[in-house]
N, C-alpha and C positions, 0 to 999 in steps of 0.2 A: 171430868177433867183429867188430863194427864200431865206429867212433869216432863218438860223439855229443857234444853239448854242451848245457849248460843255457841256456835263454833268458835267465836273469838274468845269466849270465856274459857273454853277448853285449852286453847293456845296459851292464854295467860297463866293457866295452871301448870303449864310445862308438858302437857301431853304431846307426843310426837304426831299423833293422828287423831282425827275425830273418833274413829273406832276404838282406839285405845282408851280415850277418855270415857266414852259411853260404857265400855266394858267395866272399867274401874268403878264407875258410879252406879252400875246396874240399870242404866237407862237405854231406851231404844228410839228416842225421838230427839231431833236436833233442829235448830234454826240455822239455815245456811245463807251466808252473805253471797250476793251475786255482784261481781265486779263489772266494770264497764266493758270488759272484753267478753262478757257473757260466760264467765267461768265460776265454778263453785269448788269447794274443797272436796276431794274424794274421801269417802268414809274410810276405806282401807286402800291406800295408794298401791299401785303396781310398780314394777321396776322402772318403768319409763314415764310415769305420770304421778303427780300429786294433785293436779287440778283437772276438772272435767268441764267441757263446754256444754252450753244449752242453747246454742245459737240456731241450730238446724233441728229439724224433726228427727233426723238420725242421731244427733247428739242427745236429744231428750230420751230417745228409746234406749240408748246406751246407759244413760244415768238411771233409767227405770230398772234395767236389769241389774245394775250395780246395787241399787237400793234393795231390790228383792234378794239378791245374793247375800247381802250383809244383814238382812232382817231389820233395817232401819227405816223409820218414817221421818218425813220432814214436816215439822209443824208450821213452818213459814219460810219463805224466801225473804231476805232482808236487802233493801236497797238504800244506799246513801245518796239519794237523788238530790238535785238542786234545781228547783223550778224557776230560779232567777238567772240561770245561765243564758248567755247570748245565743248558744246553739240549742234552743229549746226544742226544736223538732227532733234533734238527735236524742235528747233526754227523754222525750215522750216515746220515741221508738224503742229505746232501751227498756223503759218500764213496761210498755205494751208487750214486747217480746217475752219479758219475764213473766207477766201474767199468763200469756199463752202457754208457756212452758209449765207453769204451775198447774194450769188447768189440765194439761195432758198427763201430768203426774199425780193428779188428785191432791195437790197441796192446797189447803183451804184459803190461805191469805198471803198477800205480799205486803210487807211492812214498807211504807214510804215515809219520807222525812219532811218535816216542816221547815227545816233550815233553808234559807233562801239568800243567795248572793245579793248584797245591797239592801237587805230588808230594812235596815235602820234608816235608809234614805228614802223609803217609799211610804206613803200614808197607808194606814191599815186597810182602807177600802180598796186601794189598788192591789195590795198583796192578796187580799181575799178574792178579788175578782180574777187575778192571775191563777190562783189555785183552783178556783171553781171551774174556770175554762179548761185548764189542763186535765183535771180529774175527769171532767165530763167527756172530754175527747177520748181518754183512755177507756172509760167505761163503755162508751159507744163502740169503740174499736174492738172490744172484747165482749160484746153483748151476749154471745152464746156461752160464755164461761160462767161458772158459779163462784169463781175466785173473788174474794173480797180484797179491797184496798184498805189497809189499816194504817192510818196516819198517826204517827207517834207524838205524844206530848213531850217534845224534845226541843231544847233551846229556848230562847226568849219568847218568840211568838207562839211556839207550840205549847207552851205552858200558860198561855193567856186564855182563860175560859171564854172571853168574848170573841176572840179570834176563832177558836174551835167551834163555838156555838154558831157563829156566822157561816162557817163552812158546812156544817151538817144541815143547817136550815136551807142554804142555797142549793146544795147538791141534791139533798133529799132522795138518795138512792139506797136501797137496802144493802148493796154491795160496798158501800162506802162507810167506813166506821173508824174505830180507834184502835191503835196498838197502845194499850194502857200501860204506861210505865209506873209502877207502884211508888217509885222514889222521886220521880222528877218534879211533881208538883211541890213536894217538900223542898227539893233542891232549889226550886225557883224562888223561894223565900216565903212561901205561905206558912202561917201558923199551923200547927198539927191539927187542931180542931177543924180548920178550914179545909185541910187536905182531904179528910173523910167526906166532907160535904161535896167537894168537887168530884171526887171519885164516884160518889153516889149519883151525882148529876150526869156523869158521862158513862156510867156502867152500862146503860142500855145500848150504847154505841160500840161497846168493846167487841172486837173481833179477834184479838190476840193480846197477850200480855208480856211484858218484861218485868221480872220480879227482882227488886233490889231493896236495900234498906239503908237508913242513915241514923246514927245515934248522936244527936247534938247534946251539949250540956243542958241540964234542966232549965237554966235561965233563958235559953234560946228557943225552946220548943214552941212557945205560944206567942212569940213576937215576930213581926215581919223582919226579914233579913234581906240583904242584898242578894242578887242573883248568884247562885253557886257559892254562897258564903262558906269558905273553908271545907269544901266538899272532900278534898283529898285527905283531910285530917279526920273526918267523921263518918265517911262511908264505911259500912261494916257488914259482916256476915248477916244473913237473913234473920236469924233468930235474935240477934243482939241489938237491933235498931229500935227506934221509937215507934215506927209504924207497925201497928198490930195487923200482921198479915192474915191472921185468922179472921179478923173483922173484915178485911178487904175481900178475902175469899167469900165470906158470907154475903157481902154486898154484890159481888159478881154473880154468885149463884142465884141470889134472889132476883137478879135482873135477867136471868135466863142464860148466862154465859156457861158454856160447857166445852170450851176449847183448852188449849195448852196453857200451863203456867210455866213460862220459859225463864230459866235462871239466867240472870245477868248480874252476877256478883262482881262489882267493880272495886271491891276492897282487897282483892288478892295482892295488889302491889304493896300493901301494908304488911304483908307476911313474907317470911323467908321462903325461897322457892321450895324447900323441903316440906313446908307446912301447907301449901296452897291446895294440894289435892284433898287433904283432910278437911279443909274449910269447905270445899264443895261437897264432900261426903256428908258433912253435917247439914249443909243447906238442903240436900236431897232428903235426908232423914226428917228434917223439920217440915218440909212440905208434905212428905208422906204422912206425918202425924196429923197435919191440918186436913188433908184429904180424907184420912181415915176417920177423923172426928166428925 
């Protein structure tokens, strides 16, 4: 396994560029978000650009050279897709193009989202059917690629084990798996003991991870809480939370996971701007100790 970090996390820490943040932390792997204009953040921007497109083959080749020149690898592309949008064909085309670009660049996974417009107004079987149809279309359109789709346990339905189980059972494709967020099942209101059970249940499907942690008061750890209960108050640096990330690492390793551990520390807003970089430095050192152990 390697340590990676989200580009958005570097921005939240106040780094001016992805490259500056990676240099400070001693990392060489990053997860890059792809916007709907098919653009990603440059690692080391030039005078006339901060973003780089991946819409055409020439664009992708330019990004390849940029990554080689900077010595940076991309652990995943991240998409904030919405399969509940009215213009679904356009959404599918965006995801498909991103998978194609990832394949050309040797990027192993594209993170996709479970959040769906109008999901609360649709029965669960309809939502599952929509996801299965869309994901199957994308996998078929990129059949020559080895790139995986990693659907994140994100939001209400994405943290519902029944919803996820239904998707994996219906799609049944080795390129379709999970972007396992280590904090989101806990965020969703599960007791801590149950969090480990669910992580173990889905670890065989993990294709990518987001690593975060939450430190609730002792009285709240083993009770069921409402969705997102006081998250902004209790999200915390990786080493300080209730979730034993060394245990999570062992669960993933035993399930055969050998991809990136991607830092997504959302506690930075609780710290002064001058402290945020050191928080991330401690996060990296903590994961390095886990991997070394």
